[in-house]
C-alpha positions, 0 to 999 in steps of 0.5 A: 493497464492498471491503477497502482497503489504501493505501500512502502515500508522502511527497513530490511524486513523479510518478504515472507514476513510482510506477506504473512502480516498482510495475508494471515490466510496462507492460501492468500499470501503472495508466493513464488519467485515474484511473491505475487498473488492474483486476487482479481476475482476475490478482491479486485486486485493483484498484489506483489511483495518486493524488497530492495535497497537504496529506495527512492520515492518522489511524491506529490503531497498536500504541501508540495513535492516530497522525497524519501530515500530509505536505505532498505524497504519492502513494497506491497504493490496492488494493481487494480483494473483501471477499467473496473466499473466500481473501485470501491470494493478493490480499494476497500480490500486493499486498505484492509490489507494495508491496515493489517500491515500497519497494525502488525509493525512499527515501520515508517510507511508511505501509501502512494497512488500511481507512483505520483501522489502520497495518500498517507505517511507514517513517521515515528508512529504518527500517521498523516493523510494527504489528498483529504479533499479528493481521494479520501472523500471518494472512498469513505471506507478509507477513513474508517480503515485508516484513521488519521 
């Protein structure tokens, strides 16, 4: 079992391009048929880059339930070991990758936790964090990596 974080980007973006934005070092990029990479030893997570059409998200936000149906989207899916002793290292590593992706493209984006909870949304270039009183306080490095 794993804890799953997904960064969903709106648009029909080439998967290899998103992988390169996320991981500038070619040796670290998700690859192969499933565009995945095992970074458990180094960073504490596995990651996959997935694309699709007719996407659908329904997430809990600070304001209640929220739905989004991007016509096309790309997802970076991070799986963390739910039995890890300390989640700070893998979460900080994941957020570092998320920051790189946000900095290198203008897409609308959503970061969610376990497919249930929105952690942030970026629409029209404006980033809004959710779960401020809980999740972001548990990971103070997140406020430095993802200001908003």
